[in-house]
C-alpha positions in Angstrom: -1.1 8.2 2.9 -1.7 5.0 0.9 -4.6 2.5 1.3 -4.3 -1.2 0.4 -7.5 -3.1 -0.5 -8.5 -6.0 1.7 -7.3 -9.1 0.0 -10.8 -10.6 -0.1 -14.0 -8.9 -1.2 -15.6 -6.5 1.3 -19.3 -5.7 1.5 -20.0 -2.4 -0.3 -16.3 -2.2 -1.2 -16.6 -0.1 -4.4 -18.7 2.5 -2.7 -16.3 2.7 0.3 -13.4 3.1 -2.2 -15.2 5.9 -4.0 -15.8 7.6 -0.6 -12.2 7.3 0.3 -11.2 8.9 -3.0 -13.8 11.7 -2.6 -12.2 12.4 0.9 -8.7 12.8 -0.4 -7.2 9.3 -0.9 -4.1 9.7 -3.1 -3.2 6.1 -3.9 -5.1 2.8 -3.7 -3.1 -0.4 -4.0 -5.3 -3.1 -5.5 -4.1 -6.2 -3.8 -6.5 -9.1 -4.6 -4.0 -12.0 -4.8 -6.7 -14.7 -5.3 -8.7 -12.8 -7.9 -9.0 -14.3 -11.4 -8.4 -12.1 -14.4 -12.2 -11.9 -14.8 -12.7 -10.9 -11.2 -10.0 -8.3 -11.5 -11.5 -6.8 -14.6 -14.8 -6.6 -12.9 -13.3 -4.9 -9.8 -11.3 -2.4 -11.9 -14.4 -1.6 -14.0 -16.5 -1.0 -10.8 -13.8 1.3 -9.4 -14.0 3.3 -12.6 -11.7 5.1 -14.9 -12.0 8.4 -13.0 -9.5 7.0 -10.5 -7.1 5.1 -12.8 -4.2 7.5 -12.0 -4.6 6.7 -8.3 -4.6 2.9 -8.7 -1.6 0.6 -8.2 -1.8 -3.0 -9.5 -0.4 -5.9 -7.4 -1.3 -8.6 -9.8 -2.6 -9.0 -13.4 -0.1 -6.4 -14.4 -0.9 -7.0 -18.1 -4.3 -5.2 -17.4 -2.5 -1.9 -16.7 -2.5 -0.8 -20.3 -6.1 -1.8 -20.9 -7.2 0.3 -17.9 -4.8 3.1 -18.3 -3.0 2.3 -15.0 0.6 3.5 -14.8 1.5 2.2 -11.3 2.6 -1.3 -10.7 3.6 -3.0 -7.4 6.2 -5.9 -7.6 6.5 -8.6 -5.0 9.9 -9.5 -3.7 9.8 -12.6 -5.9 8.9 -10.6 -9.0 11.5 -7.8 -8.6 14.1 -9.4 -10.8 12.0 -11.2 -13.4 10.6 -10.6 -16.8 7.5 -9.2 -15.1 9.4 -5.9 -14.7 9.3 -5.4 -18.5 6.0 -3.5 -18.3 8.2 -0.5 -17.2 5.3 1.5 -15.7 5.6 5.2 -14.9 5.7 4.3 -11.2 7.0 1.2 -9.5 6.7 0.1 -5.9 7.7 -3.0 -4.0 7.9 -4.4 -0.4 10.7 -5.1 2.0 10.8 -6.8 5.4 14.1 -5.4 6.8 15.9 -2.1 6.5 18.9 -3.9 5.0 16.7 -5.3 2.2 15.2 -1.8 1.7 18.7 -0.3 1.4 19.5 -2.5 -1.6 16.5 -1.4 -3.7 17.1 0.5 -6.9 14.7 2.0 -9.4 11.6 2.0 -7.2 9.6 5.1 -6.4 8.7 3.7 -2.9 8.7 0.5 -0.9 6.6 -0.7 2.0 8.5 -1.8 5.0 6.5 -4.2 7.2 5.3 -5.1 9.6 6.3 -2.0 11.5 3.8 -2.7 14.3 1.9 -5.9 15.1 -0.4 -6.5 12.1 -4.1 -5.7 12.6 -5.3 -7.8 9.6 -3.0 -10.8 10.2 -3.2 -12.0 13.8 0.2 -12.8 15.3 2.2 -11.3 12.3 5.1 -9.3 13.8 8.6 -8.5 12.6 11.5 -10.4 14.1 13.2 -7.1 14.6 12.0 -3.7 15.8 11.6 -1.9 12.4 10.7 1.4 14.1 14.2 1.4 15.6 16.0 -0.2 12.6 14.9 2.7 10.3 17.8 4.7 11.7 20.0 2.4 9.6 18.4 3.6 6.4 20.9 4.5 3.7 18.6 4.4 0.7 17.1 7.9 0.3 16.2 7.6 -3.5 13.3 5.3 -2.6 10.5 6.6 -0.4 10.1 4.4 2.7 6.4 3.6 3.6 5.4 2.1 6.9 3.0 -0.8 6.7 1.6 -3.1 9.4 -0.4 -2.2 12.4 -0.7 1.5 11.4 -3.5 3.3 13.3 -4.4 6.8 14.3 -2.7 6.2 17.6 0.8 5.4 16.2 1.1 7.4 12.9 2.9 10.3 14.5 5.4 8.1 16.3 6.0 6.1 13.1 6.6 9.2 10.9 8.9 10.8 13.6 11.2 7.7 13.3 12.0 8.5 9.7 9.3 7.0 7.5 8.2 9.1 4.5 4.6 8.0 4.7 2.2 5.3 6.0 0.0 2.7 4.3 -3.3 1.5 5.8 -4.9 -1.9 5.5 -6.3 -3.6 8.7 -7.1 -0.3 10.5 -9.6 0.5 7.8 -11.0 -2.8 6.6 -11.3 -4.3 10.1 -13.1 -1.2 11.3 -16.8 -0.8 11.7 -16.5 2.6 10.0 -13.8 2.5 7.3 -14.4 6.1 6.2 -14.3 7.6 9.7 -11.1 5.7 10.5 -9.5 6.9 7.3 -10.4 10.5 8.2 -8.8 10.1 11.6 -5.6 8.7 10.1 -5.6 11.4 7.4 -6.0 14.1 10.1 -2.9 12.8 12.0 -0.8 12.6 8.8 -1.8 16.2 7.7 -1.0 17.5 11.2 2.5 16.0 11.1 
């Protein structure tokens, strides 16, 4: 199970992130698209070096070496550019259709979204039923991660359809108790 940071700062965010790691979080995608380099350095410093092997950078990729981060996420736009020269140990990306996902090469995993109506982006839905489209998957060298509207209530159904894992964003950061909701999701994933 993967967690993606809220794009904007959250009250007590670093402490919440530490609690998530202490309760078994494997990977945290640091997605702060509007953060300046200074803000990103401050954020990564606050998260701390103890968790560097569990962090994935979405922006400011050049900071990866400085912080000992070996995981980079590439946007669709950045996939075929010089930004890929960092050649991290682990690479991820995002896709918005199974057809697009099937064309991916040299990525460890990719998010496919939105699988369900988004919790964090009101009105954001896929033009196709991605839960049903996943049966057309032909790419099995890249792990397929469900993103978008993932909650404790739909994780089992999502994984049964053929996804390798799920990623959480809105279900955690829009919750009144992020840690408790994380634990509920984690329990469902572990029971699957």
